[in-house]
C-alpha positions in Angstrom: -2.4 -9.9 20.0 -1.0 -10.4 16.7 1.3 -7.8 15.1 -1.4 -7.2 12.3 -3.9 -6.6 15.0 -1.3 -3.8 16.6 -1.1 -2.4 13.1 -4.7 -2.1 12.5 -5.1 -0.4 15.7 -2.4 2.1 15.4 -2.8 2.8 11.9 -6.6 3.5 12.6 -5.3 5.9 15.2 -2.8 7.5 13.0 -5.2 8.0 10.1 -8.3 9.1 12.5 -10.7 6.3 11.7 -12.6 3.9 13.4 -11.3 0.6 11.8 -8.4 -0.6 9.8 -8.5 -3.6 7.9 -5.1 -5.0 7.0 -4.3 -6.9 3.6 -1.3 -8.3 1.7 -0.9 -5.8 -0.7 -2.1 -2.2 -1.6 -3.9 -3.6 -4.5 -5.6 -6.4 -2.6 -6.9 -3.1 -0.6 -8.5 -1.7 -3.3 -10.0 -4.8 -4.8 -11.3 -5.7 -1.2 -12.7 -2.2 -0.7 -14.9 -2.4 -3.8 -15.7 -6.3 -3.6 -17.1 -5.7 -0.2 -19.9 -3.7 -1.7 -21.1 -6.5 -3.8 -22.0 -4.4 -6.7 -24.3 -6.0 -9.6 -21.7 -7.4 -12.2 -21.2 -4.9 -15.0 -21.4 -2.1 -12.7 -19.5 1.2 -13.4 -16.8 2.6 -11.2 -15.1 6.0 -12.2 -11.4 5.9 -12.2 -8.9 8.3 -12.9 -7.2 8.3 -16.3 -3.8 9.2 -14.6 -3.2 6.8 -11.8 -1.0 3.4 -11.4 -2.9 0.6 -13.1 -3.9 -1.0 -9.8 -6.8 1.7 -9.6 -8.6 0.5 -12.4 -7.7 -3.1 -12.1 -9.5 -3.2 -8.5 -13.2 -2.5 -10.0 -12.3 -5.1 -12.6 -11.4 -7.7 -10.3 -14.7 -7.0 -8.5 -16.7 -7.5 -12.0 -17.2 -3.9 -12.5 -16.4 -1.7 -15.3 -13.8 1.0 -14.6 -14.6 4.2 -16.4 -11.8 6.7 -16.8 -11.9 10.4 -16.4 -9.1 12.8 -17.5 -7.0 14.6 -15.0 -6.3 18.4 -14.2 -2.7 19.7 -14.4 -1.8 18.8 -11.1 -2.5 15.0 -12.3 -5.5 14.3 -10.0 -8.9 13.5 -11.4 -10.7 16.5 -12.8 -14.0 17.2 -11.0 -15.7 19.1 -13.9 -15.3 15.9 -16.1 -17.0 13.1 -13.8 -20.7 14.0 -14.4 -20.5 13.5 -18.1 -19.3 10.0 -17.6 -22.0 8.8 -15.1 -24.4 6.6 -16.3 -27.5 4.6 -14.6 -24.8 1.8 -14.2 -22.3 4.3 -12.1 -22.1 2.9 -8.4 -18.8 5.0 -7.5 -16.0 7.1 -7.8 -12.5 6.1 -7.0 -10.1 8.8 -6.9 -6.1 8.6 -6.4 -4.0 11.4 -4.7 -1.3 11.3 -7.3 2.5 11.9 -6.3 1.5 13.4 -3.0 -0.9 16.0 -4.2 -4.3 16.0 -2.7 -7.4 15.9 -4.8 -10.2 18.6 -4.6 -12.6 16.6 -2.4 -15.6 19.1 -2.1 -16.7 19.0 -5.7 -16.3 15.2 -5.8 -18.3 14.8 -2.7 -21.0 16.9 -4.3 -21.3 14.7 -7.3 -21.3 11.5 -4.9 -24.2 13.1 -2.9 -26.0 14.4 -6.0 -25.7 10.9 -7.8 -26.0 8.6 -4.5 -22.6 7.3 -5.3 -19.8 5.6 -3.1 -16.5 7.1 -2.8 -13.0 5.3 -2.6 -9.8 6.9 -2.2 -6.6 5.3 -3.3 -4.3 7.0 -0.9 -1.2 4.6 -1.8 1.0 7.6 -2.3 0.2 10.0 0.5 0.4 8.6 3.9 0.2 11.4 6.6 -0.7 14.2 4.2 -4.0 16.6 5.2 -6.9 17.4 3.3 -7.1 20.9 1.9 -11.0 21.1 1.3 -14.0 19.3 2.2 -15.7 18.2 5.4 -12.3 16.8 6.7 -10.1 19.7 5.9 -6.9 19.7 7.8 -7.4 16.0 8.6 -5.6 13.1 7.5 -6.2 11.9 4.0 -7.8 8.5 4.0 -10.2 9.4 6.9 -13.2 10.6 4.5 -14.9 7.4 4.5 -12.9 4.4 2.4 -9.3 5.0 2.2 -7.0 2.5 0.5 -3.3 2.4 1.6 -0.2 0.4 0.3 3.0 -0.5 2.5 5.1 -1.3 -0.2 8.5 -1.0 0.1 9.2 2.4 -1.6 6.0 4.0 0.2 6.2 6.6 2.8 5.2 4.1 5.7 6.3 0.8 4.5 7.2 -2.9 4.7 8.3 -5.0 1.9 4.6 -5.3 1.0 1.2 -5.1 2.6 -2.0 -2.9 2.4 -4.8 -1.6 4.4 -8.4 -0.3 4.1 -9.4 2.6 6.3 -13.0 2.6 7.2 -14.3 6.1 8.9 -17.1 4.7 10.5 -19.1 1.8 9.4 -18.2 -1.3 11.7 -20.5 -3.6 9.9 -18.6 -3.0 6.7 -15.2 -3.2 8.1 -16.3 -6.7 9.6 -17.4 -7.9 6.6 -14.0 -6.9 5.0 -12.2 -8.9 7.7 -14.2 -11.9 6.6 -13.8 -11.5 3.1 -9.9 -11.2 3.3 -10.0 -14.4 5.4 -11.7 -16.7 2.6 -15.1 -15.9 4.1 -14.9 -18.4 6.8 -17.4 -16.8 8.9 -17.4 -16.4 12.8 -18.2 -20.4 13.2 -15.1 -21.2 10.9 -17.0 -24.2 10.2 -16.0 -24.5 6.6 -19.4 -23.3 5.2 -18.8 -19.8 3.1 -21.7 -17.4 2.6 -19.4 -15.5 0.2 -16.5 -15.5 -2.4 -13.6 -14.8 -0.2 -9.9 -14.1 -0.7 -6.9 -15.0 0.7 -5.6 -11.4 1.5 -4.3 -11.7 5.2 -1.2 -9.8 6.1 1.7 -11.9 7.5 2.7 -11.1 10.8 6.2 -10.5 9.9 5.2 -7.7 7.3 3.0 -6.1 10.0 6.0 -5.9 12.3 8.4 -4.1 9.9 5.3 -1.7 9.0 4.7 -0.8 12.6 8.4 0.0 13.1 8.0 2.5 10.0 4.7 3.8 11.6 6.9 4.9 14.4 8.8 7.0 12.2 6.2 8.4 10.0 6.2 12.0 11.1 10.4 12.2 10.9 10.0 10.3 7.7 7.4 12.8 6.4 9.5 15.7 7.2 12.8 14.7 5.8 11.1 13.5 2.5 9.7 17.0 2.1 13.1 18.4 2.8 14.2 16.4 -0.1 11.8 17.9 -2.2 12.5 21.4 -1.2 16.2 20.7 -2.4 14.9 19.7 -5.7 12.9 22.8 -6.1 15.7 25.0 -5.4 18.3 23.3 -7.3 16.3 22.2 -10.7 16.0 24.5 -13.5 12.7 26.4 -13.1 11.1 24.7 -16.3 11.3 21.3 -14.9 9.7 22.3 -11.4 6.0 20.8 -10.7 3.5 22.4 -8.3 4.4 21.5 -4.7 3.1 18.4 -3.0 1.9 18.0 0.3 3.4 14.4 0.6 7.0 13.9 -1.1 6.7 10.0 -2.2 8.6 10.8 -5.2 9.4 13.9 -7.3 8.0 14.3 -10.7 9.3 16.7 -13.1 8.3 18.5 -16.5 10.8 17.2 -19.4 10.3 17.0 -22.8 12.3 13.7 -23.3 11.3 11.7 -20.2 12.3 8.5 -21.7 15.8 9.4 -22.8 16.3 11.3 -19.5 15.2 8.0 -17.6 17.7 6.0 -19.7 20.5 8.5 -19.0 20.0 8.7 -15.2 19.4 5.0 -14.7 22.7 4.4 -16.7 24.5 6.6 -13.9 22.7 4.7 -11.2 19.9 7.1 -10.5 16.4 5.3 -10.4 14.5 7.5 -12.0 11.3 6.4 -13.7 8.5 7.1 -16.3 5.2 8.2 -15.2 1.8 6.5 -15.4 0.4 5.9 -18.8 -3.6 6.9 -19.3 -6.0 4.1 -18.6 -7.4 4.7 -22.2 -4.0 3.4 -23.6 -3.7 0.4 -21.8 -3.8 -2.8 -24.0 -5.5 -4.9 -21.0 -8.7 -2.7 -21.3 -8.8 -2.0 -25.0 -6.9 1.0 -26.4 -9.4 3.9 -27.0 -9.0 6.0 -30.1 -9.0 9.4 -28.9 -6.3 8.7 -26.0 -3.7 11.2 -27.3 -5.9 14.2 -27.1 -6.2 13.5 -23.1 -4.2 15.9 -21.1 -3.2 12.6 -19.1 -1.5 11.8 -22.3 0.4 15.0 -22.5 1.5 14.7 -19.1 2.6 11.1 -19.6 4.7 12.3 -22.7 6.5 14.9 -20.5 6.9 13.4 -17.1 9.4 11.4 -15.1 10.3 11.1 -11.6 13.4 11.3 -9.5 13.9 9.5 -6.3 12.8 10.5 -2.7 14.2 8.7 0.4 14.3 9.9 4.0 18.0 9.0 4.0 19.2 11.0 0.9 21.6 14.0 1.5 21.6 17.3 0.3 24.8 16.4 -1.7 23.1 13.7 -3.2 19.8 15.5 -4.2 22.0 18.2 -5.6 24.0 15.9 -7.8 20.9 14.5 -9.2 19.8 17.8 -9.9 23.1 18.6 -11.9 22.6 15.9 -14.1 19.0 16.6 -14.8 19.9 20.0 -15.7 23.0 19.6 -17.8 20.9 16.9 -19.8 
């Protein structure tokens, strides 16, 4: 058995799904999941305003139109704003569980059922977290239907790169994704290609690294949450945001995020700015009203601090001291 096959088996067990299809990146996983549905060109996919750009690039790669919906204060997509963006071209909703906070899945699933829409989950920032509502409450995020993961080197479970599509219970769809990611060679591998396929195969060396990380997932998850708890206790109250289920990074509220990040970077702290709204992305055409969005307000007042399982309490408290003094 190849390492990537072992990873598919073990990650399926970890998330609680029937099938996992590995890919070479998380972005490839998002694209593959949508491409495997073969929606008509020009179909619309609801996406979050507040997310990493790959969430909107994936439907675009699949010749669909990403339609952004603004967020709630927790940065996740606002379920109450989804229906007003649905048209007769809408085929699916893609949600992102942002910065370790889990979306409100019950109302989102209600919209999907009402309008007969597919649901995709961008789970790249929440490995090991649990749903807080919906039919899978208390079970691993990504097990609801179609969950997409990244194993980039800064993720909770990681290699240097890599991704995966977790398919809860649809073997024909999972089998089709495996074919598509392998150039659509088909079972006979006779160089007759039924579909436009992709070279999204995960190298075995990457799978080996991810398998090692997966073995330490529970400890890693716990250590990261310990780091977040120190941030909670040591930062000034105004900077602290609502708690996370999974501590991928630690986002904070700050009125001068650009200057704070510049200051911290100059002292060797790998802080970063946050995601910009999809409606202000030049690649999709900047929308006139982007500065009225809650996503824009959060973008203007957010940066994030590093979280790694190896960080000591002294290191975290030192970063907090720098932020508080700034």
